[in-house]
DODO-311854 format. One line per 4 residues: number of its first residue (from 0); for each residue x, y, z of C-alpha. Coordinates in nm, 4 decimals. Layout:
DODO-311854
NUM	X/Y/Z ~ ...
END
This chain:
DODO-311854
0	0.3552/0.3494/-0.8810 ~ 0.2369/0.6923/-0.9824 ~ 0.4614/0.7231/-1.2912 ~ 0.4281/0.5523/-1.6273
4	0.7213/0.3736/-1.7783 ~ 0.8888/0.5728/-2.0520 ~ 0.9164/0.3223/-2.3414 ~ 1.1710/0.4282/-2.5973
8	1.2531/0.2861/-2.9355 ~ 1.5107/0.0108/-2.9864 ~ 1.7563/0.2545/-3.1435 ~ 1.7227/0.5178/-2.8714
12	1.7606/0.2802/-2.5800 ~ 2.0656/0.1073/-2.7308 ~ 2.2391/0.3606/-2.9563 ~ 2.5528/0.1409/-2.9761
16	2.3806/-0.1619/-3.1287 ~ 2.4200/-0.0551/-3.4967 ~ 2.7907/-0.0028/-3.4321 ~ 2.8168/-0.3473/-3.2729
20	2.6431/-0.5093/-3.5730 ~ 2.8646/-0.3197/-3.8188 ~ 3.1728/-0.4182/-3.6224 ~ 3.0664/-0.7837/-3.6189
24	3.0132/-0.7771/-3.9965 ~ 3.3536/-0.6185/-4.0555 ~ 3.5218/-0.8678/-3.8242 ~ 3.3548/-1.1598/-4.0057
28	3.4666/-1.0297/-4.3490 ~ 3.8240/-0.9758/-4.2304 ~ 3.8318/-1.3183/-4.0670 ~ 3.6968/-1.4922/-4.3778
32	3.9438/-1.3235/-4.6133 ~ 4.2394/-1.3891/-4.3844 ~ 4.1354/-1.7557/-4.3543 ~ 4.1027/-1.7848/-4.7353
36	4.4418/-1.6259/-4.7966 ~ 4.6515/-1.7739/-4.5131 ~ 4.4939/-2.1187/-4.4681 ~ 4.3388/-2.2028/-4.8037
40	4.6096/-2.0248/-5.0044 ~ 4.3625/-1.8470/-5.2365 ~ 4.5073/-1.6047/-5.4931 ~ 4.4894/-1.2359/-5.4137
44	4.2350/-1.1750/-5.6918 ~ 3.9971/-1.4363/-5.5506 ~ 4.0419/-1.2985/-5.2006 ~ 3.9431/-0.9532/-5.3246
48	3.6379/-1.0943/-5.5030 ~ 3.5465/-1.2894/-5.1881 ~ 3.5750/-0.9759/-4.9753 ~ 3.3572/-0.7795/-5.2199
52	3.0964/-1.0560/-5.2349 ~ 3.0837/-1.0990/-4.8562 ~ 3.0541/-0.7231/-4.8046 ~ 2.7664/-0.6863/-5.0493
56	2.5966/-1.0019/-4.9232 ~ 2.6382/-0.9071/-4.5582 ~ 2.5062/-0.5543/-4.5994 ~ 2.2113/-0.6703/-4.8096
60	2.1331/-0.9497/-4.5643 ~ 2.1381/-0.7184/-4.2656 ~ 1.9168/-0.4607/-4.4353 ~ 1.6644/-0.7201/-4.5511
64	1.6646/-0.8929/-4.2123 ~ 1.6217/-0.5658/-4.0202 ~ 1.3314/-0.4585/-4.2432 ~ 1.1647/-0.7971/-4.2078
68	1.1996/-0.7973/-3.8280 ~ 1.0687/-0.4418/-3.8099 ~ 0.7714/-0.5335/-4.0244 ~ 0.6975/-0.8383/-3.8110
72	0.7280/-0.6373/-3.4923 ~ 0.4521/-0.4036/-3.6072 ~ 0.2109/-0.6650/-3.7397 ~ 0.2669/-0.9791/-3.5313
76	0.1562/-0.9370/-3.1664 ~ 0.3110/-1.2634/-3.0429 ~ 0.6669/-1.2357/-2.9151 ~ 0.6936/-1.6141/-2.9503
80	0.6247/-1.5983/-3.3232 ~ 0.8421/-1.2910/-3.3732 ~ 1.1437/-1.4561/-3.2115 ~ 1.0968/-1.7688/-3.4233
84	1.0509/-1.5576/-3.7353 ~ 1.3662/-1.3578/-3.6612 ~ 1.5638/-1.6797/-3.6238 ~ 1.4092/-1.8128/-3.9437
88	1.4980/-1.4979/-4.1354 ~ 1.8583/-1.5374/-4.0243 ~ 1.8575/-1.8964/-4.1500 ~ 1.7059/-1.7981/-4.4861
92	1.9692/-1.5297/-4.5313 ~ 2.2413/-1.7835/-4.4501 ~ 2.0932/-2.0386/-4.6919 ~ 2.0719/-1.7851/-4.9729
96	2.4335/-1.6860/-4.9169 ~ 2.5515/-2.0488/-4.9154 ~ 2.3530/-2.1413/-5.2260 ~ 2.4654/-1.8279/-5.4120
100	2.8263/-1.8967/-5.3223 ~ 2.7893/-2.2587/-5.4316 ~ 2.6462/-2.1555/-5.7684 ~ 2.9297/-1.9098/-5.8201
104	3.1720/-2.1918/-5.7417 ~ 3.0212/-2.3866/-6.0365 ~ 2.9186/-2.6894/-5.8327 ~ 2.7541/-2.9729/-6.0260
108	2.3761/-2.9982/-6.0249 ~ 2.3926/-3.3174/-5.8187 ~ 2.6187/-3.1619/-5.5541 ~ 2.4091/-2.8458/-5.5442
112	2.0882/-3.0449/-5.4918 ~ 2.2456/-3.2503/-5.2141 ~ 2.3813/-2.9400/-5.0467 ~ 2.0408/-2.7720/-5.0721
116	1.8699/-3.0764/-4.9169 ~ 2.1108/-3.0804/-4.6249 ~ 2.0701/-2.7076/-4.5732 ~ 1.6891/-2.7324/-4.5740
120	1.7028/-3.0177/-4.3218 ~ 1.9345/-2.8166/-4.0963 ~ 1.7065/-2.5140/-4.1326 ~ 1.3976/-2.7120/-4.0248
124	1.5774/-2.8499/-3.7206 ~ 1.7078/-2.5044/-3.6307 ~ 1.3661/-2.3382/-3.6634 ~ 1.2074/-2.6079/-3.4458
128	1.4762/-2.5542/-3.1838 ~ 1.4303/-2.1765/-3.2065 ~ 1.0545/-2.2192/-3.1616 ~ 1.1097/-2.4241/-2.8456
132	1.3567/-2.1730/-2.7001 ~ 1.1274/-1.8822/-2.7835 ~ 0.8387/-2.0701/-2.6191 ~ 1.0326/-2.1124/-2.2953
136	1.1205/-1.7430/-2.2904 ~ 0.7678/-1.6258/-2.3640 ~ 0.6313/-1.8658/-2.1002 ~ 0.8448/-1.6874/-1.8397
140	0.7281/-1.3498/-1.9674 ~ 0.3685/-1.4752/-1.9677 ~ 0.3982/-1.5752/-1.6014 ~ 0.5403/-1.2310/-1.5248
144	0.2568/-1.0632/-1.7160 ~ -0.0039/-1.2724/-1.5318 ~ 0.1470/-1.1850/-1.1932 ~ 0.1601/-0.8162/-1.2896
148	-0.2073/-0.8289/-1.3874 ~ -0.3005/-0.9839/-1.0531 ~ -0.0964/-0.7217/-0.8698 ~ -0.2624/-0.4414/-1.0661
152	-0.6032/-0.5878/-0.9775 ~ -0.5210/-0.5610/-0.6071 ~ -0.3849/-0.9082/-0.5297 ~ -0.0797/-0.8083/-0.3265
156	0.0158/-1.1735/-0.2756 ~ 0.0845/-1.2203/-0.6493 ~ 0.4359/-1.3500/-0.7109 ~ 0.6191/-1.4962/-1.0102
160	0.8546/-1.7267/-0.8260 ~ 1.2165/-1.8022/-0.9132 ~ 1.2573/-1.9085/-1.2768 ~ 1.6292/-1.9365/-1.3381
164	1.9257/-1.7045/-1.3315 ~ 1.9002/-1.5527/-1.6807 ~ 1.7600/-1.2093/-1.7643 ~ 1.3999/-1.3301/-1.7403
168	1.4749/-1.4926/-1.4046 ~ 1.6363/-1.1759/-1.2716 ~ 1.3352/-0.9791/-1.3954 ~ 1.1062/-1.2164/-1.2048
172	1.3160/-1.1753/-0.8886 ~ 1.3042/-0.7950/-0.9258 ~ 0.9266/-0.8118/-0.9740 ~ 0.8819/-1.0254/-0.6622
176	1.1000/-0.7850/-0.4625 ~ 0.8867/-0.4949/-0.5851 ~ 0.5692/-0.6837/-0.4935 ~ 0.7072/-0.7543/-0.1441
180	0.7848/-0.3864/-0.0936 ~ 0.4408/-0.2866/-0.2195 ~ 0.2725/-0.5337/0.0129 ~ 0.4738/-0.4048/0.3078
184	0.3972/-0.0443/0.2106 ~ 0.0234/-0.1156/0.1883 ~ 0.0351/-0.3018/0.5194 ~ 0.2052/-0.0038/0.6827
188	-0.0485/0.2284/0.5234 ~ -0.3394/0.0189/0.6535 ~ -0.1819/0.0095/0.9994 ~ -0.1325/0.3868/0.9941
192	-0.4891/0.4393/0.8794 ~ -0.6186/0.2115/1.1546 ~ -0.4004/0.4019/1.4013 ~ -0.5396/0.7336/1.2804
196	-0.8971/0.6119/1.3178 ~ -0.8194/0.4786/1.6647 ~ -0.6505/0.8069/1.7552 ~ -0.9479/1.0161/1.6404
200	-1.1918/0.7891/1.8237 ~ -0.9886/0.7886/2.1454 ~ -0.9230/1.1642/2.1417 ~ -1.2893/1.2312/2.0717
204	-1.3897/1.0174/2.3691 ~ -1.1361/1.1731/2.6046 ~ -1.2336/1.5246/2.5001 ~ -1.6082/1.4669/2.4941
208	-1.6403/1.3390/2.8522 ~ -1.4765/1.6306/3.0395 ~ -1.6276/1.8835/2.7983 ~ -1.9761/1.7414/2.8585
212	-1.9409/1.7482/3.2364 ~ -1.7863/2.0955/3.2282 ~ -2.0675/2.2249/3.0100 ~ -2.3304/2.0761/3.2413
216	-2.1706/2.2349/3.5479 ~ -2.1300/2.5746/3.3782 ~ -2.4956/2.5676/3.2697 ~ -2.5982/2.4773/3.6249
220	-2.4031/2.7738/3.7594 ~ -2.5341/3.0085/3.4890 ~ -2.8985/2.9042/3.5440 ~ -2.8717/2.9436/3.9201
224	-2.9423/2.5765/3.9836 ~ -2.6398/2.5783/4.2142 ~ -2.6296/2.8847/4.4378 ~ -2.4884/2.7717/4.7690
228	-2.1343/2.9108/4.8034 ~ -1.9905/2.5754/4.9064 ~ -2.1536/2.4010/4.6079 ~ -2.0414/2.6770/4.3738
232	-1.6834/2.6335/4.4946 ~ -1.7096/2.2587/4.4525 ~ -1.8379/2.2992/4.0956 ~ -1.5602/2.5455/4.0165
236	-1.3040/2.2998/4.1507 ~ -1.4463/2.0234/3.9337 ~ -1.4428/2.2507/3.6285 ~ -1.0802/2.3430/3.7000
240	-0.9885/1.9758/3.7312 ~ -1.1444/1.8954/3.3931 ~ -0.9702/2.1917/3.2311 ~ -0.6362/2.0743/3.3723
244	-0.7078/1.7251/3.2441 ~ -0.7782/1.8603/2.8947 ~ -0.4656/2.0748/2.9057 ~ -0.2485/1.7767/2.9990
248	-0.4121/1.5671/2.7290 ~ -0.3366/1.8308/2.4647 ~ 0.0225/1.8631/2.5894 ~ 0.0648/1.4859/2.5752
252	-0.0774/1.4707/2.2228 ~ 0.1588/1.7451/2.1110 ~ 0.4611/1.5715/2.2636 ~ 0.3600/1.2360/2.1157
256	0.3207/1.4023/1.7759 ~ 0.6734/1.5444/1.8027 ~ 0.8110/1.2022/1.8948 ~ 0.6388/1.0171/1.6098
260	0.7231/1.2828/1.3493 ~ 1.0905/1.2926/1.4465 ~ 1.0672/1.6603/1.5437 ~ 1.1613/1.5976/1.9080
264	1.4717/1.7898/2.0135 ~ 1.6717/1.6638/2.3094 ~ 1.8867/1.8841/2.5341 ~ 2.1400/1.6221/2.6336
268	2.3618/1.6714/2.9393 ~ 2.5624/1.4461/3.1655 ~ 2.3036/1.3310/3.4187 ~ 2.3550/1.1819/3.7662
272	2.1096/0.8892/3.7593 ~ 2.0891/0.8402/4.1362 ~ 2.0217/1.2069/4.1999 ~ 1.7561/1.2199/3.9273
276	1.5714/0.9220/4.0778 ~ 1.5881/1.0623/4.4301 ~ 1.4560/1.4040/4.3229 ~ 1.1689/1.2474/4.1287
280	1.0691/1.0154/4.4140 ~ 1.0735/1.3021/4.6628 ~ 0.7902/1.4690/4.4737 ~ 0.5781/1.1513/4.4980
284	0.6211/1.0714/4.8655 ~ 0.3224/1.2836/4.9711 ~ 0.0775/1.1539/4.7035 ~ 0.1835/0.7962/4.7789
288	0.1287/0.8469/5.1519 ~ -0.2176/0.9917/5.0873 ~ -0.3120/0.6746/4.8995 ~ -0.1594/0.4501/5.1617
292	0.1075/0.3253/4.9206 ~ 0.4660/0.2630/5.0283 ~ 0.7249/0.4142/4.7917 ~ 1.0667/0.2466/4.8037
296	1.3985/0.3402/4.6426 ~ 1.6683/0.0782/4.5839 ~ 1.9951/0.1873/4.4238 ~ 2.2681/-0.0693/4.3600
300	2.6236/0.0037/4.4797 ~ 2.8052/0.2392/4.2449 ~ 2.4919/0.4231/4.1292 ~ 2.6090/0.7370/4.3101
304	2.8815/0.7782/4.0454 ~ 2.6797/0.6519/3.7464 ~ 2.6282/0.9053/3.4696 ~ 2.4303/0.8960/3.1467
308	2.4141/1.1447/2.8623 ~ 2.0480/1.2393/2.8344 ~ 1.7901/1.5154/2.8477 ~ 1.7189/1.5311/3.2231
312	1.3722/1.6808/3.1790 ~ 1.2690/1.4060/2.9360 ~ 1.4046/1.1226/3.1526 ~ 1.2310/1.2716/3.4558
316	0.9128/1.2902/3.2482 ~ 0.9456/0.9182/3.1813 ~ 0.9885/0.8412/3.5507 ~ 0.6912/1.0600/3.6406
320	0.4736/0.8840/3.3846 ~ 0.5761/0.5454/3.5229 ~ 0.5104/0.6538/3.8807 ~ 0.1723/0.8073/3.7896
324	0.0818/0.4825/3.6206 ~ 0.1956/0.2726/3.9164 ~ 0.0103/0.4892/4.1715 ~ -0.3070/0.4608/3.9668
328	-0.3009/0.0803/3.9874 ~ -0.1589/0.0145/4.3316 ~ -0.4220/-0.0242/4.6037 ~ -0.3893/0.1081/4.9562
332	-0.1358/-0.0944/5.1502 ~ 0.0554/-0.1753/4.8335 ~ 0.4141/-0.1022/4.7380 ~ 0.5897/0.0746/4.4523
336	0.9595/0.0042/4.4150 ~ 1.2023/0.2076/4.2038 ~ 1.5411/0.0425/4.1571 ~ 1.8523/0.1108/3.9521
340	2.1622/-0.0921/3.8662 ~ 2.4361/-0.0821/3.6076 ~ 2.6843/-0.2942/3.4195 ~ 2.9768/-0.1952/3.2003
344	2.7668/-0.0662/2.9094 ~ 2.4273/0.0392/3.0423 ~ 2.2190/0.1437/3.3372 ~ 1.8866/-0.0240/3.4071
348	1.5955/0.1410/3.5862 ~ 1.2936/-0.0483/3.7103 ~ 0.9549/0.0713/3.8397 ~ 0.7539/-0.2150/3.9945
352	0.4138/-0.2123/4.1615 ~ 0.2006/-0.4565/4.3580 ~ -0.1183/-0.3846/4.1634 ~ -0.3423/-0.6300/3.9823
356	-0.0979/-0.6716/3.6952 ~ -0.1511/-0.7224/3.3234 ~ -0.1983/-1.0495/3.1322 ~ 0.1213/-1.1678/2.9639
360	-0.0280/-1.1367/2.6154 ~ -0.1023/-0.7667/2.6777 ~ 0.2329/-0.6629/2.8250 ~ 0.3623/-0.5251/2.4954
364	0.0321/-0.3540/2.4141 ~ 0.0449/-0.1297/2.7190 ~ 0.2888/0.0910/2.5269 ~ 0.0329/0.1545/2.2502
368	-0.1418/0.4882/2.2274 ~ -0.4710/0.5041/2.4182 ~ -0.4380/0.1462/2.5378 ~ -0.6591/0.0658/2.8340
372	-0.7097/-0.2658/3.0006 ~ -1.0529/-0.4193/3.0457 ~ -1.0595/-0.2965/3.4047 ~ -1.0307/0.0676/3.3000
376	-1.3133/0.1389/3.0589 ~ -1.4699/0.3962/3.2859 ~ -1.3031/0.7291/3.3280 ~ -1.3694/0.7455/3.7007
380	-1.1344/0.4517/3.7429 ~ -0.8594/0.6667/3.5955 ~ -0.7491/0.4495/3.3007 ~ -0.5618/0.1274/3.2676
384	-0.1952/0.0434/3.2695 ~ -0.0452/0.2741/3.0113 ~ -0.2751/0.5614/3.0967 ~ -0.0082/0.7878/3.2358
388	-0.0728/1.1221/3.3989 ~ -0.3829/1.2099/3.2002 ~ -0.5508/0.8706/3.2271 ~ -0.5854/0.8846/2.8476
392	-0.3512/0.5996/2.7602 ~ -0.0600/0.8154/2.6446 ~ 0.1845/0.7965/2.9348 ~ 0.3644/0.4766/2.8403
396	0.3505/0.5575/2.4685 ~ 0.5322/0.8842/2.5416 ~ 0.7764/0.7040/2.7732 ~ 0.8644/0.4547/2.5006
400	0.9168/0.7310/2.2444 ~ 1.1408/0.9306/2.4773 ~ 1.3516/0.6288/2.5737 ~ 1.3939/0.5258/2.2108
404	1.4983/0.8825/2.1282 ~ 1.7807/0.8297/2.3809 ~ 1.8816/0.5044/2.2017 ~ 1.7513/0.3041/2.4953
408	1.5017/0.0246/2.5447 ~ 1.1845/-0.0007/2.7528 ~ 0.9730/-0.3080/2.8153 ~ 0.7248/-0.4560/3.0620
412	0.7222/-0.7832/3.2530 ~ 0.5448/-0.9317/3.5549 ~ 0.6600/-0.7766/3.8806 ~ 0.7981/-0.9769/4.1723
416	0.5597/-0.7642/4.3829 ~ 0.2598/-0.9032/4.1940 ~ 0.1863/-0.6220/3.9495 ~ 0.3872/-0.4910/3.6540
420	0.7539/-0.3987/3.6239 ~ 0.8561/-0.1406/3.3656 ~ 1.2249/-0.1734/3.2865 ~ 1.4440/0.0828/3.1097
424	1.7946/0.0315/2.9731 ~ 2.0071/0.3343/2.8796 ~ 2.3715/0.3542/2.7674 ~ 2.6134/0.4908/3.0250
428	2.8725/0.7588/2.9575
END
């Protein structure tokens, strides 16, 4: 799109054309003389004269025709007229050659007049046919030019449509393919731009809130508004919590940036899936008990010998994000279930909760960056499904990126417990 087409002259783009024309002329002369000598039985002297006449006539005709076409190409803007004129020039050259040959053959005046009449009639019919053919060709090129003008004006839906299998038709197909690619590229660009705006807006919101509260508390401490030791300690604890939240948010943004830019580097090892799940769940037993949530582990038979090739830290990060998300949305008395099973080609992990759930039409959206459900607009609620450890809506987006980096699949569906089930499929060793 950013480069102009380099239009070269006819001779420079097709340097072999003069040789082809010269070869065709030579072949025609040889064929005519051989036919005159072998079939018609003409004497050698007449064959030599015929060869000389055809050579002179052919060269002169080609030179005159080329000059005429070149002149027309510079002064006649219509390709339709130029094509018809080129065909007409070829006919005139042929007529002149036939008439000249007839005169040299000493035809009678009556025969020459009749021959001339027939030749003129054939020429008129041929020019009319050439005009019709040229019109069909220029109509196809006109449609292509109109579509190109619409595309240049910003109409990305402009298409030529299929118009045959000849060169013009293939050009139309190539143009439509180019237009499709341009439309897809602009759609991706608009989506990326919308994503960037959403990212800036969401990051600004998630940074502004803790920064504002931290600033207010620091000013209160600095101005002596809060002086009681217990209150000072409480304020310091709140400030530390906000700083940790901001630190996690920045870490998540950095990791998400690595994932989306393709700069993520995995340290893949052979990982014991059952052991990884058990170690991760052990760290969440105490937080789950504090919230009154029951944490259950269900491993199918054979999981104790199941291995995958993966980065253990990244897979554990995924499980932690899923468990953080489930704890955030499971009320006291609820249940979170982590299960694992395998078949011949893959292992499947599932984290299910008994929370409020997500509408079916939003199940895929929970993996989008900064997605929050309607129930999680306020920060003190901790964020919606997809919020992850920071409550910023990055946890599931990071989980999806990490699983895809391991050539796996992650998706969400309604949970048998009443909330949401996040399922992960990874290839086994």
